[in-house]
Chimera marker file (.cmm) of the C-alpha trace (Angstrom):
<marker_set name="trace">
<marker id="1" x="65.522" y="150.586" z="102.065" r="1" g="1" b="0" radius="0.5"/>
<marker id="2" x="64.762" y="150.760" z="98.322" r="1" g="1" b="0" radius="0.5"/>
<marker id="3" x="61.483" y="152.303" z="97.256" r="1" g="1" b="0" radius="0.5"/>
<marker id="4" x="58.879" y="150.635" z="95.117" r="1" g="1" b="0" radius="0.5"/>
<marker id="5" x="59.286" y="151.165" z="91.367" r="1" g="1" b="0" radius="0.5"/>
<marker id="6" x="55.901" y="152.886" z="91.138" r="1" g="1" b="0" radius="0.5"/>
<marker id="7" x="56.883" y="155.265" z="93.921" r="1" g="1" b="0" radius="0.5"/>
<marker id="8" x="60.218" y="156.202" z="92.385" r="1" g="1" b="0" radius="0.5"/>
<marker id="9" x="58.911" y="156.668" z="88.834" r="1" g="1" b="0" radius="0.5"/>
<marker id="10" x="55.365" y="157.810" z="89.563" r="1" g="1" b="0" radius="0.5"/>
<marker id="11" x="55.621" y="161.029" z="87.570" r="1" g="1" b="0" radius="0.5"/>
<marker id="12" x="57.055" y="159.345" z="84.500" r="1" g="1" b="0" radius="0.5"/>
<marker id="13" x="54.669" y="156.382" z="84.617" r="1" g="1" b="0" radius="0.5"/>
<marker id="14" x="51.568" y="158.488" z="85.142" r="1" g="1" b="0" radius="0.5"/>
<marker id="15" x="52.501" y="160.834" z="82.291" r="1" g="1" b="0" radius="0.5"/>
<marker id="16" x="53.276" y="157.949" z="79.924" r="1" g="1" b="0" radius="0.5"/>
<marker id="17" x="50.131" y="156.013" z="80.831" r="1" g="1" b="0" radius="0.5"/>
<marker id="18" x="48.009" y="159.164" z="80.536" r="1" g="1" b="0" radius="0.5"/>
<marker id="19" x="49.317" y="159.641" z="76.997" r="1" g="1" b="0" radius="0.5"/>
<marker id="20" x="48.704" y="155.976" z="76.085" r="1" g="1" b="0" radius="0.5"/>
<marker id="21" x="45.196" y="155.917" z="77.557" r="1" g="1" b="0" radius="0.5"/>
<marker id="22" x="44.437" y="159.260" z="75.889" r="1" g="1" b="0" radius="0.5"/>
<marker id="23" x="45.424" y="157.855" z="72.505" r="1" g="1" b="0" radius="0.5"/>
<marker id="24" x="43.463" y="154.661" z="73.144" r="1" g="1" b="0" radius="0.5"/>
<marker id="25" x="40.440" y="156.734" z="74.200" r="1" g="1" b="0" radius="0.5"/>
<marker id="26" x="40.482" y="158.612" z="70.905" r="1" g="1" b="0" radius="0.5"/>
<marker id="27" x="40.934" y="155.382" z="68.943" r="1" g="1" b="0" radius="0.5"/>
<marker id="28" x="38.190" y="153.605" z="70.884" r="1" g="1" b="0" radius="0.5"/>
<marker id="29" x="35.632" y="156.390" z="70.766" r="1" g="1" b="0" radius="0.5"/>
<marker id="30" x="36.151" y="157.142" z="67.082" r="1" g="1" b="0" radius="0.5"/>
<marker id="31" x="36.182" y="153.444" z="66.229" r="1" g="1" b="0" radius="0.5"/>
<marker id="32" x="33.033" y="152.718" z="68.240" r="1" g="1" b="0" radius="0.5"/>
<marker id="33" x="31.252" y="155.614" z="66.561" r="1" g="1" b="0" radius="0.5"/>
<marker id="34" x="32.111" y="154.606" z="62.988" r="1" g="1" b="0" radius="0.5"/>
<marker id="35" x="32.188" y="150.796" z="63.213" r="1" g="1" b="0" radius="0.5"/>
<marker id="36" x="30.403" y="148.878" z="60.482" r="1" g="1" b="0" radius="0.5"/>
<marker id="37" x="29.907" y="145.113" z="60.907" r="1" g="1" b="0" radius="0.5"/>
<marker id="38" x="28.624" y="143.108" z="57.934" r="1" g="1" b="0" radius="0.5"/>
<marker id="39" x="28.616" y="139.401" z="58.701" r="1" g="1" b="0" radius="0.5"/>
<marker id="40" x="32.104" y="138.593" z="59.917" r="1" g="1" b="0" radius="0.5"/>
<marker id="41" x="33.729" y="141.590" z="58.198" r="1" g="1" b="0" radius="0.5"/>
<marker id="42" x="34.483" y="144.615" z="60.363" r="1" g="1" b="0" radius="0.5"/>
<marker id="43" x="35.142" y="147.942" z="58.648" r="1" g="1" b="0" radius="0.5"/>
<marker id="44" x="35.271" y="151.509" z="59.816" r="1" g="1" b="0" radius="0.5"/>
<marker id="45" x="33.641" y="154.206" z="57.692" r="1" g="1" b="0" radius="0.5"/>
<marker id="46" x="35.564" y="157.254" z="58.873" r="1" g="1" b="0" radius="0.5"/>
<marker id="47" x="34.934" y="160.757" z="57.546" r="1" g="1" b="0" radius="0.5"/>
<marker id="48" x="37.700" y="162.398" z="55.522" r="1" g="1" b="0" radius="0.5"/>
<marker id="49" x="39.008" y="164.383" z="58.513" r="1" g="1" b="0" radius="0.5"/>
<marker id="50" x="39.559" y="161.228" z="60.560" r="1" g="1" b="0" radius="0.5"/>
<marker id="51" x="40.790" y="158.930" z="57.788" r="1" g="1" b="0" radius="0.5"/>
<marker id="52" x="44.339" y="159.085" z="59.131" r="1" g="1" b="0" radius="0.5"/>
<marker id="53" x="43.155" y="157.059" z="62.154" r="1" g="1" b="0" radius="0.5"/>
<marker id="54" x="41.999" y="154.175" z="59.943" r="1" g="1" b="0" radius="0.5"/>
<marker id="55" x="45.293" y="152.274" z="60.232" r="1" g="1" b="0" radius="0.5"/>
<marker id="56" x="45.309" y="152.682" z="64.023" r="1" g="1" b="0" radius="0.5"/>
<marker id="57" x="41.701" y="151.560" z="64.512" r="1" g="1" b="0" radius="0.5"/>
<marker id="58" x="41.547" y="148.648" z="62.077" r="1" g="1" b="0" radius="0.5"/>
<marker id="59" x="43.723" y="146.156" z="64.053" r="1" g="1" b="0" radius="0.5"/>
<marker id="60" x="41.416" y="146.357" z="67.065" r="1" g="1" b="0" radius="0.5"/>
<marker id="61" x="38.368" y="145.147" z="65.145" r="1" g="1" b="0" radius="0.5"/>
<marker id="62" x="35.331" y="144.614" z="67.356" r="1" g="1" b="0" radius="0.5"/>
<marker id="63" x="37.461" y="145.123" z="70.476" r="1" g="1" b="0" radius="0.5"/>
<marker id="64" x="37.266" y="148.829" z="69.754" r="1" g="1" b="0" radius="0.5"/>
<marker id="65" x="34.006" y="149.007" z="71.713" r="1" g="1" b="0" radius="0.5"/>
<marker id="66" x="35.722" y="147.609" z="74.815" r="1" g="1" b="0" radius="0.5"/>
<marker id="67" x="38.558" y="150.069" z="74.349" r="1" g="1" b="0" radius="0.5"/>
<marker id="68" x="35.996" y="152.888" z="74.125" r="1" g="1" b="0" radius="0.5"/>
<marker id="69" x="34.792" y="151.911" z="77.617" r="1" g="1" b="0" radius="0.5"/>
<marker id="70" x="38.023" y="150.966" z="79.379" r="1" g="1" b="0" radius="0.5"/>
<marker id="71" x="40.483" y="153.553" z="78.000" r="1" g="1" b="0" radius="0.5"/>
<marker id="72" x="38.655" y="156.654" z="79.328" r="1" g="1" b="0" radius="0.5"/>
<marker id="73" x="38.493" y="155.037" z="82.769" r="1" g="1" b="0" radius="0.5"/>
<marker id="74" x="42.239" y="154.370" z="82.616" r="1" g="1" b="0" radius="0.5"/>
<marker id="75" x="42.819" y="157.940" z="81.456" r="1" g="1" b="0" radius="0.5"/>
<marker id="76" x="40.900" y="159.379" z="84.417" r="1" g="1" b="0" radius="0.5"/>
<marker id="77" x="42.788" y="157.146" z="86.869" r="1" g="1" b="0" radius="0.5"/>
<marker id="78" x="46.203" y="158.074" z="85.431" r="1" g="1" b="0" radius="0.5"/>
<marker id="79" x="45.377" y="161.776" z="85.326" r="1" g="1" b="0" radius="0.5"/>
<marker id="80" x="44.290" y="161.610" z="88.977" r="1" g="1" b="0" radius="0.5"/>
<marker id="81" x="47.536" y="159.794" z="89.812" r="1" g="1" b="0" radius="0.5"/>
<marker id="82" x="49.530" y="162.556" z="88.078" r="1" g="1" b="0" radius="0.5"/>
<marker id="83" x="47.490" y="165.297" z="89.780" r="1" g="1" b="0" radius="0.5"/>
<marker id="84" x="47.981" y="163.697" z="93.198" r="1" g="1" b="0" radius="0.5"/>
<marker id="85" x="51.747" y="163.513" z="92.662" r="1" g="1" b="0" radius="0.5"/>
<marker id="86" x="51.986" y="167.167" z="91.622" r="1" g="1" b="0" radius="0.5"/>
<marker id="87" x="49.779" y="168.233" z="94.540" r="1" g="1" b="0" radius="0.5"/>
<marker id="88" x="51.966" y="166.372" z="97.049" r="1" g="1" b="0" radius="0.5"/>
<marker id="89" x="55.177" y="167.800" z="95.602" r="1" g="1" b="0" radius="0.5"/>
<marker id="90" x="53.808" y="171.349" z="95.746" r="1" g="1" b="0" radius="0.5"/>
<marker id="91" x="52.664" y="170.847" z="99.332" r="1" g="1" b="0" radius="0.5"/>
<marker id="92" x="56.061" y="169.501" z="100.365" r="1" g="1" b="0" radius="0.5"/>
<marker id="93" x="57.904" y="172.345" z="98.669" r="1" g="1" b="0" radius="0.5"/>
<marker id="94" x="55.575" y="174.848" z="100.302" r="1" g="1" b="0" radius="0.5"/>
<marker id="95" x="56.115" y="173.352" z="103.756" r="1" g="1" b="0" radius="0.5"/>
<marker id="96" x="59.890" y="173.203" z="103.341" r="1" g="1" b="0" radius="0.5"/>
<marker id="97" x="60.230" y="176.690" z="101.878" r="1" g="1" b="0" radius="0.5"/>
<marker id="98" x="60.600" y="178.429" z="105.203" r="1" g="1" b="0" radius="0.5"/>
<marker id="99" x="63.415" y="180.070" z="107.070" r="1" g="1" b="0" radius="0.5"/>
<marker id="100" x="61.655" y="179.607" z="110.413" r="1" g="1" b="0" radius="0.5"/>
<marker id="101" x="62.826" y="176.614" z="112.412" r="1" g="1" b="0" radius="0.5"/>
<marker id="102" x="59.673" y="176.678" z="114.560" r="1" g="1" b="0" radius="0.5"/>
<marker id="103" x="57.401" y="176.550" z="111.512" r="1" g="1" b="0" radius="0.5"/>
<marker id="104" x="59.456" y="173.683" z="110.072" r="1" g="1" b="0" radius="0.5"/>
<marker id="105" x="59.232" y="171.702" z="113.325" r="1" g="1" b="0" radius="0.5"/>
<marker id="106" x="55.495" y="172.400" z="113.586" r="1" g="1" b="0" radius="0.5"/>
<marker id="107" x="54.967" y="170.888" z="110.113" r="1" g="1" b="0" radius="0.5"/>
<marker id="108" x="57.448" y="168.030" z="110.606" r="1" g="1" b="0" radius="0.5"/>
<marker id="109" x="54.805" y="165.260" z="110.583" r="1" g="1" b="0" radius="0.5"/>
<marker id="110" x="53.381" y="166.370" z="107.238" r="1" g="1" b="0" radius="0.5"/>
<marker id="111" x="56.848" y="166.903" z="105.788" r="1" g="1" b="0" radius="0.5"/>
<marker id="112" x="58.060" y="163.448" z="106.814" r="1" g="1" b="0" radius="0.5"/>
<marker id="113" x="54.908" y="161.762" z="105.517" r="1" g="1" b="0" radius="0.5"/>
<marker id="114" x="55.177" y="163.507" z="102.159" r="1" g="1" b="0" radius="0.5"/>
<marker id="115" x="58.879" y="162.650" z="101.920" r="1" g="1" b="0" radius="0.5"/>
<marker id="116" x="57.986" y="159.033" z="102.645" r="1" g="1" b="0" radius="0.5"/>
<marker id="117" x="55.312" y="158.729" z="99.913" r="1" g="1" b="0" radius="0.5"/>
<marker id="118" x="57.305" y="160.637" z="97.288" r="1" g="1" b="0" radius="0.5"/>
<marker id="119" x="60.506" y="159.475" z="95.533" r="1" g="1" b="0" radius="0.5"/>
<marker id="120" x="63.765" y="159.240" z="97.462" r="1" g="1" b="0" radius="0.5"/>
<marker id="121" x="65.120" y="162.559" z="96.158" r="1" g="1" b="0" radius="0.5"/>
<marker id="122" x="62.517" y="164.398" z="98.251" r="1" g="1" b="0" radius="0.5"/>
<marker id="123" x="63.566" y="162.497" z="101.358" r="1" g="1" b="0" radius="0.5"/>
<marker id="124" x="67.126" y="163.670" z="100.752" r="1" g="1" b="0" radius="0.5"/>
<marker id="125" x="65.908" y="167.267" z="100.463" r="1" g="1" b="0" radius="0.5"/>
<marker id="126" x="64.122" y="166.918" z="103.801" r="1" g="1" b="0" radius="0.5"/>
<marker id="127" x="67.264" y="165.537" z="105.429" r="1" g="1" b="0" radius="0.5"/>
<marker id="128" x="69.277" y="168.464" z="104.047" r="1" g="1" b="0" radius="0.5"/>
<marker id="129" x="66.744" y="170.913" z="105.476" r="1" g="1" b="0" radius="0.5"/>
<marker id="130" x="66.895" y="169.138" z="108.849" r="1" g="1" b="0" radius="0.5"/>
<marker id="131" x="70.677" y="169.495" z="108.836" r="1" g="1" b="0" radius="0.5"/>
<marker id="132" x="70.297" y="173.163" z="107.997" r="1" g="1" b="0" radius="0.5"/>
<marker id="133" x="68.122" y="173.636" z="111.101" r="1" g="1" b="0" radius="0.5"/>
<marker id="134" x="70.350" y="171.256" z="113.136" r="1" g="1" b="0" radius="0.5"/>
<marker id="135" x="67.526" y="168.815" z="113.884" r="1" g="1" b="0" radius="0.5"/>
<link id1="1" id2="2" r="1" g="1" b="0" radius="0.2"/>
<link id1="2" id2="3" r="1" g="1" b="0" radius="0.2"/>
<link id1="3" id2="4" r="1" g="1" b="0" radius="0.2"/>
<link id1="4" id2="5" r="1" g="1" b="0" radius="0.2"/>
<link id1="5" id2="6" r="1" g="1" b="0" radius="0.2"/>
<link id1="6" id2="7" r="1" g="1" b="0" radius="0.2"/>
<link id1="7" id2="8" r="1" g="1" b="0" radius="0.2"/>
<link id1="8" id2="9" r="1" g="1" b="0" radius="0.2"/>
<link id1="9" id2="10" r="1" g="1" b="0" radius="0.2"/>
<link id1="10" id2="11" r="1" g="1" b="0" radius="0.2"/>
<link id1="11" id2="12" r="1" g="1" b="0" radius="0.2"/>
<link id1="12" id2="13" r="1" g="1" b="0" radius="0.2"/>
<link id1="13" id2="14" r="1" g="1" b="0" radius="0.2"/>
<link id1="14" id2="15" r="1" g="1" b="0" radius="0.2"/>
<link id1="15" id2="16" r="1" g="1" b="0" radius="0.2"/>
<link id1="16" id2="17" r="1" g="1" b="0" radius="0.2"/>
<link id1="17" id2="18" r="1" g="1" b="0" radius="0.2"/>
<link id1="18" id2="19" r="1" g="1" b="0" radius="0.2"/>
<link id1="19" id2="20" r="1" g="1" b="0" radius="0.2"/>
<link id1="20" id2="21" r="1" g="1" b="0" radius="0.2"/>
<link id1="21" id2="22" r="1" g="1" b="0" radius="0.2"/>
<link id1="22" id2="23" r="1" g="1" b="0" radius="0.2"/>
<link id1="23" id2="24" r="1" g="1" b="0" radius="0.2"/>
<link id1="24" id2="25" r="1" g="1" b="0" radius="0.2"/>
<link id1="25" id2="26" r="1" g="1" b="0" radius="0.2"/>
<link id1="26" id2="27" r="1" g="1" b="0" radius="0.2"/>
<link id1="27" id2="28" r="1" g="1" b="0" radius="0.2"/>
<link id1="28" id2="29" r="1" g="1" b="0" radius="0.2"/>
<link id1="29" id2="30" r="1" g="1" b="0" radius="0.2"/>
<link id1="30" id2="31" r="1" g="1" b="0" radius="0.2"/>
<link id1="31" id2="32" r="1" g="1" b="0" radius="0.2"/>
<link id1="32" id2="33" r="1" g="1" b="0" radius="0.2"/>
<link id1="33" id2="34" r="1" g="1" b="0" radius="0.2"/>
<link id1="34" id2="35" r="1" g="1" b="0" radius="0.2"/>
<link id1="35" id2="36" r="1" g="1" b="0" radius="0.2"/>
<link id1="36" id2="37" r="1" g="1" b="0" radius="0.2"/>
<link id1="37" id2="38" r="1" g="1" b="0" radius="0.2"/>
<link id1="38" id2="39" r="1" g="1" b="0" radius="0.2"/>
<link id1="39" id2="40" r="1" g="1" b="0" radius="0.2"/>
<link id1="40" id2="41" r="1" g="1" b="0" radius="0.2"/>
<link id1="41" id2="42" r="1" g="1" b="0" radius="0.2"/>
<link id1="42" id2="43" r="1" g="1" b="0" radius="0.2"/>
<link id1="43" id2="44" r="1" g="1" b="0" radius="0.2"/>
<link id1="44" id2="45" r="1" g="1" b="0" radius="0.2"/>
<link id1="45" id2="46" r="1" g="1" b="0" radius="0.2"/>
<link id1="46" id2="47" r="1" g="1" b="0" radius="0.2"/>
<link id1="47" id2="48" r="1" g="1" b="0" radius="0.2"/>
<link id1="48" id2="49" r="1" g="1" b="0" radius="0.2"/>
<link id1="49" id2="50" r="1" g="1" b="0" radius="0.2"/>
<link id1="50" id2="51" r="1" g="1" b="0" radius="0.2"/>
<link id1="51" id2="52" r="1" g="1" b="0" radius="0.2"/>
<link id1="52" id2="53" r="1" g="1" b="0" radius="0.2"/>
<link id1="53" id2="54" r="1" g="1" b="0" radius="0.2"/>
<link id1="54" id2="55" r="1" g="1" b="0" radius="0.2"/>
<link id1="55" id2="56" r="1" g="1" b="0" radius="0.2"/>
<link id1="56" id2="57" r="1" g="1" b="0" radius="0.2"/>
<link id1="57" id2="58" r="1" g="1" b="0" radius="0.2"/>
<link id1="58" id2="59" r="1" g="1" b="0" radius="0.2"/>
<link id1="59" id2="60" r="1" g="1" b="0" radius="0.2"/>
<link id1="60" id2="61" r="1" g="1" b="0" radius="0.2"/>
<link id1="61" id2="62" r="1" g="1" b="0" radius="0.2"/>
<link id1="62" id2="63" r="1" g="1" b="0" radius="0.2"/>
<link id1="63" id2="64" r="1" g="1" b="0" radius="0.2"/>
<link id1="64" id2="65" r="1" g="1" b="0" radius="0.2"/>
<link id1="65" id2="66" r="1" g="1" b="0" radius="0.2"/>
<link id1="66" id2="67" r="1" g="1" b="0" radius="0.2"/>
<link id1="67" id2="68" r="1" g="1" b="0" radius="0.2"/>
<link id1="68" id2="69" r="1" g="1" b="0" radius="0.2"/>
<link id1="69" id2="70" r="1" g="1" b="0" radius="0.2"/>
<link id1="70" id2="71" r="1" g="1" b="0" radius="0.2"/>
<link id1="71" id2="72" r="1" g="1" b="0" radius="0.2"/>
<link id1="72" id2="73" r="1" g="1" b="0" radius="0.2"/>
<link id1="73" id2="74" r="1" g="1" b="0" radius="0.2"/>
<link id1="74" id2="75" r="1" g="1" b="0" radius="0.2"/>
<link id1="75" id2="76" r="1" g="1" b="0" radius="0.2"/>
<link id1="76" id2="77" r="1" g="1" b="0" radius="0.2"/>
<link id1="77" id2="78" r="1" g="1" b="0" radius="0.2"/>
<link id1="78" id2="79" r="1" g="1" b="0" radius="0.2"/>
<link id1="79" id2="80" r="1" g="1" b="0" radius="0.2"/>
<link id1="80" id2="81" r="1" g="1" b="0" radius="0.2"/>
<link id1="81" id2="82" r="1" g="1" b="0" radius="0.2"/>
<link id1="82" id2="83" r="1" g="1" b="0" radius="0.2"/>
<link id1="83" id2="84" r="1" g="1" b="0" radius="0.2"/>
<link id1="84" id2="85" r="1" g="1" b="0" radius="0.2"/>
<link id1="85" id2="86" r="1" g="1" b="0" radius="0.2"/>
<link id1="86" id2="87" r="1" g="1" b="0" radius="0.2"/>
<link id1="87" id2="88" r="1" g="1" b="0" radius="0.2"/>
<link id1="88" id2="89" r="1" g="1" b="0" radius="0.2"/>
<link id1="89" id2="90" r="1" g="1" b="0" radius="0.2"/>
<link id1="90" id2="91" r="1" g="1" b="0" radius="0.2"/>
<link id1="91" id2="92" r="1" g="1" b="0" radius="0.2"/>
<link id1="92" id2="93" r="1" g="1" b="0" radius="0.2"/>
<link id1="93" id2="94" r="1" g="1" b="0" radius="0.2"/>
<link id1="94" id2="95" r="1" g="1" b="0" radius="0.2"/>
<link id1="95" id2="96" r="1" g="1" b="0" radius="0.2"/>
<link id1="96" id2="97" r="1" g="1" b="0" radius="0.2"/>
<link id1="97" id2="98" r="1" g="1" b="0" radius="0.2"/>
<link id1="98" id2="99" r="1" g="1" b="0" radius="0.2"/>
<link id1="99" id2="100" r="1" g="1" b="0" radius="0.2"/>
<link id1="100" id2="101" r="1" g="1" b="0" radius="0.2"/>
<link id1="101" id2="102" r="1" g="1" b="0" radius="0.2"/>
<link id1="102" id2="103" r="1" g="1" b="0" radius="0.2"/>
<link id1="103" id2="104" r="1" g="1" b="0" radius="0.2"/>
<link id1="104" id2="105" r="1" g="1" b="0" radius="0.2"/>
<link id1="105" id2="106" r="1" g="1" b="0" radius="0.2"/>
<link id1="106" id2="107" r="1" g="1" b="0" radius="0.2"/>
<link id1="107" id2="108" r="1" g="1" b="0" radius="0.2"/>
<link id1="108" id2="109" r="1" g="1" b="0" radius="0.2"/>
<link id1="109" id2="110" r="1" g="1" b="0" radius="0.2"/>
<link id1="110" id2="111" r="1" g="1" b="0" radius="0.2"/>
<link id1="111" id2="112" r="1" g="1" b="0" radius="0.2"/>
<link id1="112" id2="113" r="1" g="1" b="0" radius="0.2"/>
<link id1="113" id2="114" r="1" g="1" b="0" radius="0.2"/>
<link id1="114" id2="115" r="1" g="1" b="0" radius="0.2"/>
<link id1="115" id2="116" r="1" g="1" b="0" radius="0.2"/>
<link id1="116" id2="117" r="1" g="1" b="0" radius="0.2"/>
<link id1="117" id2="118" r="1" g="1" b="0" radius="0.2"/>
<link id1="118" id2="119" r="1" g="1" b="0" radius="0.2"/>
<link id1="119" id2="120" r="1" g="1" b="0" radius="0.2"/>
<link id1="120" id2="121" r="1" g="1" b="0" radius="0.2"/>
<link id1="121" id2="122" r="1" g="1" b="0" radius="0.2"/>
<link id1="122" id2="123" r="1" g="1" b="0" radius="0.2"/>
<link id1="123" id2="124" r="1" g="1" b="0" radius="0.2"/>
<link id1="124" id2="125" r="1" g="1" b="0" radius="0.2"/>
<link id1="125" id2="126" r="1" g="1" b="0" radius="0.2"/>
<link id1="126" id2="127" r="1" g="1" b="0" radius="0.2"/>
<link id1="127" id2="128" r="1" g="1" b="0" radius="0.2"/>
<link id1="128" id2="129" r="1" g="1" b="0" radius="0.2"/>
<link id1="129" id2="130" r="1" g="1" b="0" radius="0.2"/>
<link id1="130" id2="131" r="1" g="1" b="0" radius="0.2"/>
<link id1="131" id2="132" r="1" g="1" b="0" radius="0.2"/>
<link id1="132" id2="133" r="1" g="1" b="0" radius="0.2"/>
<link id1="133" id2="134" r="1" g="1" b="0" radius="0.2"/>
<link id1="134" id2="135" r="1" g="1" b="0" radius="0.2"/>
</marker_set>
C-alpha cells in the first residue's frame, strides 16, 4: 500500500517549509517594525543594515503585518514537525541497533509502530532485521 506524500517526504517538506517560514518571519517582522503608511502609499523606512530586504518586503505592502503574525506560527509548527521526525528516526534506530533477539522481540510493538509512521525505507529496514533474527 503506498504511503501518503507527507509521510514519505516529511523530512524534505518540513525542512523546506521551515526555511520558507523562517524567511517570511524575518520579512514580516522587519516589515511590520518599519512600515510607514501615508494615505494610500505604503513605504518601509529600513535602516542601512536592512536595506537589502527592501525589495523583498515592498511587494507585501500592508499584508506584512499579517505575515509577521502567521509566519512565526508556521515556523514553530514546521520546526516541531522536523523535530518529531528526527526523534522518531533516532528512537527506531536505537531500538533496532541490537544483536539480542529477545530485546528486539520485546520492543517489536514500538518498532513496528515507528516503521509504520515513518517513510517506507524504514519499514524495509525493519523487515530486513526481522529476517536476520528469523522472525
